[in-house]
C-alpha positions, -999 to +999 in steps of 0.1 A: -368+441-044-363+451-008-386+437+018-409+465+031-415+469+069-440+492+085-427+503+120-454+517+143-443+533+175-449+567+192-414+570+207-393+589+182-360+577+196-371+540+191-383+548+156-350+565+147-328+537+161-349+508+147-352+524+113-315+528+111-308+492+122-334+478+098-322+498+069-287+487+075-299+451+071-313+460+037-350+466+045-372+494+033-388+510+064-418+532+066-429+546+100-461+557+118-464+572+153-501+567+158-530+543+152-547+567+128-516+572+107-508+534+107-543+525+095-542+552+068-509+537+055-521+501+056-551+511+035-529+523+007-497+502+008-486+465+011-458+455+035-439+423+041-437+427+079-456+449+104-438+459+136-463+475+160-460+488+196-487+476+220-495+511+233-501+542+212-514+576+220-547+571+202-553+534+206-535+500+208-516+477+186-544+452+191-568+475+174-545+480+144-540+442+143-578+436+143-583+461+115-554+446+095-564+410+099-599+420+085-584+421+050-549+405+054-546+371+071-510+362+061-486+391+064-465+387+096-476+411+124-451+415+153-463+431+185-437+451+206-446+451+243-432+468+274-418+446+301-446+432+322-472+434+294-472+397+286-509+395+290-513+420+262-489+400+241-509+368+247-541+386+237-524+398+205-513+363+196-549+351+200-561+378+177-537+369+149-503+384+158-474+363+144-449+370+172-441+394+200-409+410+213-404+427+246-388+461+253-359+469+255-357+454+220-328+430+213-320+441+177-302+409+168-331+388+180-356+410+162-337+407+129-336+369+133-374+368+139-380+391+108-358+369+086-375+338+098-409+351+089-397+364+055-381+331+047-413+312+057-434+335+036-411+329+006-413+291+012-451+293+013-450+313-019-429+287-036-453+259-025-483+279-037-467+283-072-454+247-075-471+223-099-459+187-095-423+198-091-425+226-117-422+262-102-437+292-119-462+320-113-459+338-147-489+338-171-469+316-195-463+290-168-499+291-155-511+284-191-486+256-193-499+240-161-534+242-175-523+225-207-506+197-187-538+191-166-559+189-198-538+165-218-527+142-188-558+120-189-558+115-226-541+085-243-526+106-271-489+110-278-474+142-266-444+162-281-427+186-258-407+213-275-383+235-255-347+247-253-322+227-232-327+233-195-363+242-196-375+212-177-389+189-204-385+157-183-402+174-153-431+182-174-433+147-188-433+133-153-460+158-143-482+145-172-475+109-160-484+117-124-517+133-134-526+105-158-545+072-152-510+055-155-496+073-124-492+040-106-473+024-135-436+029-144-422+061-159-392+052-180-369+078-197-346+073-226-321+100-237-319+094-274-287+115-277-268+093-253-273+059-269-248+046-295-264+037-328-255+000-326-272-003-292-304+017-300-326-012-312-315-034-283-322-006-258-358-001-270-368-037-278-344-060-259-330-093-272-332-131-267-304-152-254-280-160-283-295-133-306-259-121-313-224-127-301-222-118-265-260-121-258-255-145-230-290-139-215-323-125-224-326-087-220-359-068-216-361-036-236-376-003-225-409-008-244-414-040-225-401-028-192-424+002-191-455-020-194-487+001-191-467+032-180-452+062-198-422+059-221-403+093-223-382+097-255-360+127-247-341+145-275-359+124-301-344+145-329-311+127-322-327+093-330-310+077-361-333+076-392-331+038-394-343+035-359-371+061-366-385+037-392-386+008-367-401+030-340-428+041-364-438+006-372-440-003-335-462+027-328-485+018-358-487-019-351-487-017-313-464-047-311-427-057-316-402-086-315-372-087-293-340-090-313-337-127-323-371-134-310-403-149-325-428-139-299-449-108-307-449-085-276-478-059-274-471-022-268-492-010-239-475+023-229-480+059-237-453+079-256-441+113-246-413+127-267-392+158-263-369+179-285-349+211-283-349+214-321-375+224-346-387+190-358-407+205-387-376+220-401-358+187-397-386+170-416-382+196-444-344+188-444-352+151-446-334+145-413-365+133-395-393+111-408-425+130-416-448+101-408-431+096-374-434+133-367-472+132-371-474+100-350-456+115-320-470+151-324-507+145-317-505+170-288-478+197-290-467+216-259-443+245-263-422+252-231-411+289-227-374+297-222-365+314-189-358+347-206-395+349-216-408+344-180-385+366-160-410+371-132-403+335-123-366+341-117-368+354-081-391+325-071-368+299-087-337+315-073-351+314-038-362+278-043-326+268-053-312+289-024-332+268+000-322+236-017-285+243-017-286+258+019-298+224+030-273+204+010-243+226+021-255+231+057-256+269+052-279+296+065-279+322+037-313+339+040-313+364+011-301+373-024-295+410-023-312+434-047-281+440-069-275+403-073-312+396-080-312+424-106-283+407-123-301+374-123-333+389-138-314+408-165-293+379-177-305+361-208-301+325-195-291+305-226-291+274-203-325+282-189-335+269-154-307+244-153-281+272-157-299+293-130-298+263-106-260+259-113-255+296-107-272+296-073-254+264-063-221+282-070-232+313-052-242+293-021-208+275-021-188+308-025-208+329-001-193+332+034-219+356+048-257+354+053-265+372+020-256+364-017-241+394-034-230+399-071-195+388-064-208+353-056-224+348-090-206+336-121-187+363-139-207+360-171-238+371-153-222+400-136-205+411-169-238+412-186-253+433-159-223+457-160-228+461-198-265+469-192-256+495-165-232+514-188-247+546-201-251+548-239-224+572-252-230+593-282-223+631-280-228+630-242-199+646-223-182+630-193-200+652-167-234+641-180-224+604-179-212+609-143-245+626-134-265+597-149-245+571-131-248+589-097-286+594-102-290+557-111-272+546-079-291+571-058-325+558-071-315+522-065-305+530-029-337+550-022-316+582-021-296+570+009-263+589+004-242+567+027-251+535+008-248+553-025-214+566-017-202+532-007-214+517-040-197+544-060-164+539-041-163+575-027-169+592+006-203+607+015-187+641+015-173+636-020-208+624-031-224+655-017-199+677-035-205+659-068-242+662-064-239+700-058-216+705-088-238+684-111-270+700-100-285+669-083-310+680-057-313+656-027-346+639-026-366+637+007-371+601+017 
């Protein structure tokens, strides 16, 4: 979505020039030429930035600022002052203005100021919707955060179920951080990455001389974690023989190192994770039923990214900031078309795939804005398929009309930008609109 700006000034030439400049930068701009009109608009609509002249025919920008701050304390409010009115600008800052610029307006400087405040607002939004490293503002994620908070202080085993890339380890770490064990170790084991012959050794350790090559005692993960949290990721990949040994350890709360005679107590909490349906694996006798019930005391289902699309812009901006810093870049925005492609993509790799897509886009982008061509082709191809009209008995002229109407709507009926997207001149677009019976819409 385009960032919305309300431009308040009584000089029509300034309004016309500034509106053109701001729209060319991708902003949606609404204008008001008086205090009364500005207040009326602010009572009905929300904006991302307010640009307001200090002097107006029926009042001042300070009066509008005081009215606005009465119900909105956060939206950036920038005062425009004439040369020599610095005292008025200082007064505005004391009353809650975010910034001020002097006339004549330096357009490049103003754009930089606007982008700074929009970026800061987006950073603040990410912080507000971040829960121990997990980002989300959708209803599904807020429910998940609530679940994590409730189960964290219990001692029960937790099973996290979610597709690959949904952030199961992040959630396990959040549970640990919120628990009484937060000052103890968090140890993660990826069960799909351990060779069968090393599994038991990895979990329980061994004594010196326990087998050929055991030249020294090794501490296993169960002992290493102590009173902390042991995270068993992809537990569905654990061999059945090891499942039996793990079950016994969880039941008896003690174990021997390989080749050892000393019983070692289990003091940790277990959090397991799977990207498969364990109940189905139990039915297929590929996972032990008794172990399933032991690790599945509390079950948390993690939604895939396609089921929480409203989180995609927030996550994309978070990753944009992250990879800007890593790559020493200053890309301030993902344009509307690219963001639409991100939202409409089905994300089989979930948040991890989105992170990789934004990393690639940041590396490939040579301007200050990410566009569709910077994204992986699979994402753009899906968007292109979605944009194609459904063809049945519809003739070619009707298809052309639908495509032109769609682009005009997306560009707020700006014919110059629409023509550029369609790859034709503005004159050709106007001719096609006339021939197809498309009536220009007043903006």
